[in-house]
C-alpha positions as CSV (number, residue, x, y, z in Angstrom):
1,M,23.0,34.6,118.7
2,E,22.7,35.7,115.0
3,V,19.3,35.2,113.4
4,L,18.2,35.7,109.8
5,V,15.4,38.2,109.0
6,T,13.6,38.0,105.7
7,T,10.6,39.6,104.0
8,D,8.9,38.7,100.7
9,H,6.2,40.1,98.5
10,T,3.3,37.6,98.6
11,P,-0.1,39.4,98.8
12,S,-1.9,36.2,99.6
13,S,0.2,35.6,102.7
14,N,-0.5,37.2,106.1
15,T,3.2,36.9,107.2
16,S,5.2,40.1,106.9
17,V,8.5,39.2,108.5
18,T,10.0,35.8,109.1
19,I,12.9,35.2,111.5
20,W,15.0,32.1,111.0
21,N,17.8,30.2,112.8
22,P,20.4,30.1,110.1
23,S,22.3,27.3,111.7
24,T,19.4,24.8,111.6
25,G,17.1,26.4,109.0
26,T,14.2,26.4,111.5
27,K,11.6,29.1,111.7
28,L,11.8,31.1,115.0
29,L,9.0,33.6,114.4
30,A,6.5,34.5,111.7
31,L,5.3,38.1,112.3
32,K,1.9,38.9,110.9
33,G,1.4,41.9,108.7
34,P,1.5,43.3,105.2
35,C,4.1,42.9,102.5
36,A,7.3,45.0,102.9
37,T,8.6,47.3,100.3
38,T,12.0,46.4,98.8
39,G,14.8,48.1,100.8
40,S,12.5,49.1,103.7
41,L,13.6,46.7,106.4
42,V,15.2,48.6,109.3
43,L,16.8,46.8,112.2
44,L,16.8,49.0,115.3
45,R,19.9,47.4,116.9
46,D,18.5,44.9,119.4
47,E,15.3,46.9,119.9
48,G,13.0,45.8,117.1
49,L,12.4,46.2,113.4
50,L,10.4,48.4,111.0
51,I,9.1,47.9,107.5
52,A,7.2,50.1,105.0
53,E,4.0,48.6,103.7
54,V,3.7,48.1,100.0
55,G,1.4,50.6,98.2
56,K,0.3,52.5,101.4
57,P,1.7,55.3,103.6
58,F,2.1,53.0,106.7
59,V,5.2,52.0,108.7
60,H,4.9,48.9,110.8
61,L,6.8,48.3,114.0
62,W,7.6,45.1,115.9
63,Q,9.4,45.9,119.2
64,V,11.4,43.6,121.4
65,G,9.8,43.1,124.8
66,S,6.3,43.4,123.5
67,P,4.1,40.7,121.9
68,L,5.6,40.5,118.4
69,Q,2.8,38.5,116.7
70,S,1.0,41.8,115.7
71,S,2.6,45.0,114.5
72,R,1.9,48.6,115.5
73,R,1.0,50.7,112.5
74,I,2.2,54.2,112.3
75,I,0.9,56.6,109.6
76,C,3.8,58.4,107.9
77,P,2.9,62.1,107.8
78,V,3.6,62.6,104.1
79,G,0.1,62.3,102.7
80,Q,-1.6,59.3,101.1
81,Q,1.4,58.2,99.0
82,K,3.2,54.9,98.4
83,L,6.3,54.5,100.4
84,G,9.6,53.4,98.9
85,P,12.9,52.4,100.4
86,M,13.4,53.4,104.1
87,T,16.2,53.7,106.6
88,A,16.8,55.0,110.1
89,S,19.5,57.0,111.7
90,P,21.9,55.0,114.0
91,D,20.6,56.7,117.1
92,G,17.0,55.9,116.1
93,N,15.7,59.5,116.2
94,Y,15.0,59.9,112.5
95,I,13.5,57.8,109.8
96,V,14.2,58.6,106.2
97,V,11.7,57.3,103.6
98,A,11.6,57.8,99.9
99,I,8.5,58.6,98.0
100,S,9.1,58.5,94.2
101,E,12.0,60.9,93.6
102,K,11.6,62.7,96.9
103,I,13.5,62.0,100.2
104,N,11.6,62.7,103.4
105,V,13.3,63.0,106.8
106,W,10.8,62.2,109.5
107,Q,10.9,62.3,113.3
108,P,8.5,59.6,114.5
109,A,8.4,60.8,118.1
110,T,6.7,64.1,117.1
111,G,5.3,63.1,113.7
112,R,7.1,66.0,112.1
113,V,8.6,65.9,108.6
114,V,11.9,67.7,109.3
115,E,13.1,68.0,105.7
116,V,11.9,67.1,102.2
117,I,14.4,66.9,99.4
118,S,12.3,67.4,96.3
119,S,15.2,67.5,93.8
120,A,17.2,64.5,95.2
121,H,16.8,62.5,92.0
122,Y,15.2,62.8,88.5
123,R,13.6,59.3,88.8
124,P,12.4,57.3,91.8
125,V,14.8,56.7,94.7
126,T,15.7,53.0,94.9
127,V,18.1,52.7,97.9
128,L,18.7,54.6,101.1
129,Q,21.3,54.0,103.8
130,F,23.2,55.8,106.6
131,T,26.9,55.6,107.5
132,D,27.5,53.9,110.8
133,D,28.0,57.2,112.7
134,G,25.0,59.0,111.0
135,T,27.2,61.6,109.4
136,Y,26.1,60.9,105.9
137,L,22.9,59.7,104.2
138,I,23.4,57.9,100.9
139,S,20.7,57.6,98.2
140,G,20.7,55.9,94.9
141,G,18.0,56.3,92.2
142,A,16.6,54.8,89.0
143,D,18.4,57.7,87.2
144,G,21.7,56.0,88.0
145,I,22.8,58.9,90.3
146,V,24.3,58.2,93.8
147,S,24.2,61.1,96.2
148,V,25.8,61.6,99.6
149,W,24.1,64.1,102.0
150,S,25.4,65.7,105.2
151,F,22.6,64.7,107.6
152,L,23.3,67.4,110.1
153,K,22.9,70.0,107.4
154,L,19.7,68.4,106.3
155,V,18.0,68.4,109.7
156,S,19.2,71.9,110.4
157,S,18.0,73.2,107.0
158,A,21.5,74.7,106.6
159,E,21.9,73.1,103.1
160,T,19.9,70.8,100.9
161,K,22.6,70.1,98.3
162,P,24.5,66.8,98.3
163,T,28.1,66.7,99.5
164,Y,28.9,64.3,96.6
165,S,26.9,63.3,93.6
166,W,28.1,60.7,91.2
167,S,26.6,59.7,87.9
168,H,28.9,56.9,86.8
169,H,26.0,54.4,86.5
170,T,24.0,54.5,83.4
171,L,21.0,52.4,84.6
172,P,19.1,52.2,87.9
173,V,21.1,51.7,91.1
174,T,19.7,48.5,92.7
175,S,21.7,48.1,95.9
176,L,24.4,49.7,98.0
177,H,26.6,48.9,101.0
178,V,28.3,51.4,103.3
179,G,31.3,50.1,105.1
180,S,32.4,51.0,108.6
181,G,34.4,54.2,109.4
182,G,31.8,56.9,109.3
183,R,32.8,59.8,107.0
184,K,35.9,57.8,106.1
185,A,33.9,54.7,105.0
186,T,34.0,53.0,101.6
187,L,30.8,52.9,99.6
188,F,29.8,50.0,97.3
189,T,27.0,50.4,94.7
190,C,25.7,48.0,92.0
191,S,23.4,48.7,89.1
192,E,21.5,47.1,86.2
193,D,24.3,48.4,84.0
194,R,26.4,45.4,85.2
195,F,28.9,47.5,87.1
196,V,29.9,47.7,90.8
197,K,31.4,51.1,91.7
198,I,33.5,51.6,94.8
199,Y,33.8,55.1,96.2
200,S,35.8,56.7,99.1
201,L,33.6,59.0,101.2
202,L,36.7,60.7,102.5
203,T,37.9,62.0,99.2
204,G,34.7,61.7,97.2
205,S,36.4,59.9,94.4
206,L,35.8,56.7,92.5
207,V,38.2,54.0,93.6
208,L,37.3,51.0,91.5
209,S,34.9,50.0,88.8
210,V,34.2,46.2,88.3
211,A,32.2,44.9,85.3
212,F,30.1,41.7,85.4
213,P,28.4,39.5,82.8
214,Q,24.9,40.1,84.1
215,P,22.7,43.0,85.3
216,L,23.2,43.2,89.1
217,H,20.4,43.5,91.7
218,S,22.0,43.0,95.1
219,I,25.3,43.2,96.9
220,G,26.9,41.8,100.1
221,V,30.2,42.9,101.5
222,D,32.1,41.3,104.4
223,R,32.9,43.4,107.5
224,L,36.6,43.7,106.7
225,E,35.8,44.7,103.1
226,R,38.2,42.0,101.7
227,S,35.6,40.7,99.2
228,F,32.1,41.2,98.0
229,F,29.3,39.2,96.3
230,V,26.7,40.4,93.8
231,G,23.5,38.8,92.6
232,G,22.9,38.6,88.9
233,G,19.7,38.7,86.9
234,D,20.0,35.0,85.8
235,G,20.5,33.7,89.4
236,T,24.3,33.6,89.4
237,I,26.1,35.1,92.5
238,Y,29.5,36.5,91.5
239,F,32.5,36.9,93.9
240,F,35.2,39.5,93.7
241,N,38.4,39.4,95.9
242,L,39.6,42.9,97.0
243,T,42.8,41.7,98.6
244,N,44.3,41.4,95.1
245,P,42.9,44.4,93.3
246,P,43.8,45.4,89.7
247,R,46.4,47.9,89.1
248,G,44.0,50.2,87.2
249,M,40.6,51.6,88.2
250,E,38.7,49.0,86.1
251,A,38.3,45.3,86.4
252,Q,36.2,42.6,84.9
253,V,34.8,39.3,86.3
254,T,34.3,36.3,84.1
255,T,32.1,33.2,84.7
256,S,34.9,31.0,85.9
257,E,33.9,28.4,88.5
258,D,36.0,30.0,91.2
259,A,34.1,33.3,90.8
260,V,30.5,32.2,90.8
261,L,27.9,30.5,93.1
262,K,25.1,28.7,91.3
263,K,21.9,27.5,92.9
264,H,19.2,30.1,92.1
265,T,17.4,29.9,88.8
266,T,16.0,33.4,88.8
267,R,17.1,37.0,89.7
268,V,18.9,37.3,93.1
269,T,17.1,40.0,94.9
270,A,18.9,40.2,98.3
271,L,22.2,39.2,99.8
272,S,23.6,39.4,103.4
273,I,26.9,38.1,105.0
274,S,26.9,36.9,108.6
275,A,28.9,38.7,111.3
276,D,31.4,35.9,111.6
277,E,31.8,35.9,107.7
278,K,31.2,32.2,107.5
279,N,27.8,32.3,105.8
280,L,26.1,34.1,103.0
281,A,22.3,34.3,102.7
282,S,20.7,34.9,99.4
283,G,17.1,35.3,98.2
284,D,15.6,35.3,94.7
285,S,12.5,36.5,92.8
286,E,10.7,33.2,93.4
287,G,10.9,33.3,97.2
288,S,13.8,30.8,97.6
289,I,16.4,31.4,100.3
290,F,19.8,29.7,100.5
291,I,22.5,29.7,103.1
292,W,26.0,29.3,101.7
293,D,29.2,28.2,103.3
294,L,31.8,30.8,102.2
295,E,34.8,28.5,102.7
296,S,33.5,25.7,100.5
297,R,31.3,27.9,98.3
298,Q,28.4,25.4,98.6
299,A,24.8,26.0,99.4
300,I,24.5,24.1,102.7
301,R,20.9,24.9,103.6
302,T,17.6,25.8,101.8
303,I,15.0,27.7,103.8
304,G,11.8,29.4,102.8
305,S,11.8,28.0,99.3
306,A,8.8,28.3,97.0
307,S,8.3,24.6,97.1
308,S,8.2,24.3,100.9
309,T,6.1,27.4,101.7
310,G,4.0,27.8,98.6
311,S,5.3,31.3,98.3
312,K,5.8,32.7,94.8
313,G,6.6,36.3,95.7
314,P,10.2,37.7,95.5
315,V,12.4,38.1,98.6
316,T,12.4,41.8,99.2
317,N,14.7,42.1,102.2
318,I,17.2,39.8,103.9
319,A,19.6,40.6,106.8
320,F,21.5,38.8,109.5
321,W,20.6,40.3,112.9
322,L,22.6,39.9,116.2
323,N,19.8,39.3,118.8
324,D,18.8,36.9,121.5
325,P,16.0,34.6,120.2
326,D,14.3,34.6,123.7
327,S,13.9,38.4,123.6
328,L,11.9,38.1,120.3
329,K,9.1,36.1,122.0
330,G,8.0,39.1,124.1
331,G,6.3,38.9,127.5
332,R,7.8,39.3,130.9
333,S,10.8,37.0,130.2
334,G,11.9,39.0,127.2
335,K,14.1,42.0,126.9
336,K,12.5,45.3,128.0
337,P,12.6,48.0,125.3
338,T,14.5,51.2,125.9
339,I,13.1,53.0,122.8
340,F,9.5,54.2,123.3
341,F,7.2,55.0,120.4
342,P,4.2,57.2,120.8
343,D,1.1,55.1,121.3
344,V,-1.3,57.2,119.2
345,P,-3.5,56.3,116.2
346,K,-2.2,59.1,114.0
347,L,0.8,61.3,114.4
348,I,0.6,65.0,113.8
349,E,1.8,66.5,110.6
350,G,4.1,69.4,109.8
351,N,5.0,71.6,112.7
352,E,1.6,71.9,114.3
353,D,0.9,70.9,117.8
354,D,-2.4,69.8,119.4
355,A,-5.4,71.9,120.2
356,D,-4.2,72.7,123.7
357,G,-0.9,74.1,122.4
358,E,1.1,71.2,123.9
359,E,3.2,68.8,122.0
360,L,1.6,65.5,121.3
361,I,4.7,63.5,122.5
362,K,8.1,64.4,123.6
363,V,11.3,63.0,122.0
364,W,11.6,59.3,121.2
365,N,14.9,58.2,122.6
366,R,16.6,55.6,124.7
367,V,16.1,56.3,128.4
368,D,18.0,54.8,131.4
369,Q,16.1,52.2,133.3
370,G,16.6,52.0,137.0
371,D,14.9,50.0,139.7
372,D,11.5,51.3,138.8
373,S,11.7,50.0,135.2
374,D,8.8,47.7,135.8
375,D,6.6,50.7,136.8
376,T,7.8,52.5,133.7
377,M,6.6,49.7,131.5
378,T,3.1,49.4,133.2
379,S,2.3,53.1,133.8
380,S,1.8,55.3,130.8
381,S,2.3,58.5,132.9
382,S,5.6,57.4,134.3
383,L,6.7,56.1,130.9
384,Y,6.1,59.5,129.3
385,S,7.7,61.4,132.2
386,S,10.8,59.2,132.0
387,S,10.9,59.5,128.3
388,S,10.6,63.2,128.4
389,R,13.5,63.5,130.9
390,G,15.7,61.5,128.6
391,G,14.3,63.2,125.5
392,D,14.8,66.7,126.9
393,S,18.6,66.2,127.0
394,L,18.7,64.8,123.5
395,A,16.4,67.6,122.2
396,K,18.8,70.2,123.7
397,I,21.8,68.5,122.1
398,N,20.1,68.3,118.7
399,Q,19.1,72.0,119.0
400,L,22.6,73.0,119.9
401,K,23.9,71.0,116.9
402,M,21.4,72.7,114.6
403,D,22.2,76.2,116.0
404,L,25.9,75.5,115.5
405,A,25.4,74.5,111.9
406,Q,23.2,77.5,111.2
407,A,25.7,79.8,112.9
408,K,28.5,78.4,110.7
409,E,26.5,78.9,107.6
410,T,25.6,82.5,108.6
411,N,29.2,83.2,109.4
412,R,30.3,81.8,106.0
413,K,27.8,84.0,104.2
414,L,28.8,87.0,106.3
415,H,32.4,86.4,105.5
416,E,31.7,86.1,101.7
417,F,29.6,89.3,101.9
418,C,32.4,91.3,103.7
419,V,35.1,90.1,101.4
420,T,33.0,91.0,98.3
421,D,32.2,94.4,99.8
422,I,35.8,95.1,100.6
423,F,37.0,94.2,97.1
424,N,34.2,96.3,95.6
425,R,35.3,99.3,97.7
426,I,38.9,98.8,96.7
427,E,37.9,98.6,93.0
428,N,35.7,101.7,93.3
429,S,38.5,103.5,95.1
430,K,41.0,102.6,92.3
431,H,38.5,103.7,89.7
432,T,37.9,107.0,91.5
433,D,41.7,107.7,91.9
434,T,42.1,106.9,88.2
435,Q,39.4,109.4,87.2
436,S,40.8,112.0,89.5
437,N,44.3,111.6,88.1
438,K,43.0,112.0,84.6
439,R,41.2,115.2,85.5
440,K,44.4,116.6,87.1
441,N,46.5,115.7,84.0
442,K,44.0,117.5,81.8
443,S,44.1,120.6,84.0
444,N,47.9,120.6,84.1
445,K,48.1,120.4,80.3
446,K,45.8,123.4,80.0
């Protein structure tokens, strides 16, 4: 079943994440916790979800198979700084969190910050997202720059320069969407400059630029990438059909009735399209959430509105999530988790280990559960031994990938050095022969 996950910024409320049934509009779960930062909701497949707490260096985890009414708080090892947008690699081994203009790559299982990109953007990072295969990490900032990073090179410290960097936007990038296809995917970005830019990650080129009448704050794209919706600053949701694209690289959307959805009265802060592409969920800056029928273009359901909940805070995150509602209730009847997080009050920082010289925890990874899965869940010693067995294999694979990337980089530098040295020797040899010939000619003339 597909559920709807939303967060809003209401300091007076003790609810951090709300899970709804989009078919009926009923509330399935209200997860207690702090307000979530915009763009920080991370859905770990069917395992659970993460958010970054507003104004504090804390990441909160709710995991399927455990009691979900209270979160587990993990201290992000980046100092006492406010966290911004956040995302996680598809395999769940790395979390990437933005702090102002810096991008931090963090491995929660060990608490280590693997890489810090200090010069990612000139102004604060506003959006972060991975491709579906984890090949690229995409970031957008308040400086209008969109950068594409090779994630393997980042974690192996082989290179900290973006593969692509585009500066077509003139105002802050507010939202982005990465299509399916890994390194061949299509990237959609929207900005307060009223433009949607569509890029090809395969070629690194701008494919299409679409202008709208209002500043844009959110974008939703269907799975087949046949159309997209963007939320405007005045509450209007605009529609653009990609099956009949313009002949040139530029297009413009007007306010005609067939191109807009009108129900919100304030800025549309979040959009998400269901997996079956029948419904669109939208949230605004007053806390109202609407479910739209995409065939009739009508708002068929209102959930979480400011009038019904008393909430006045903006909707900060909204996403459809394919999950079994029964597994969200926790307990023995729920789904057992296969990703294990370290159960420690504070994770270690940097590359330091504990006082005994042993690692605080092994590698956080999915592990196979056999007949003794119940014992794995009840015994901490068996849990960590099982986790370490699964983690050792992943650690070796990751280490081999890093070694391969470093070897390629070393080989490239060695090749450049050899070529340069050979050319220098040839040039020096030519110069020496020329000087020798001149001296011979002078002697012959005498």
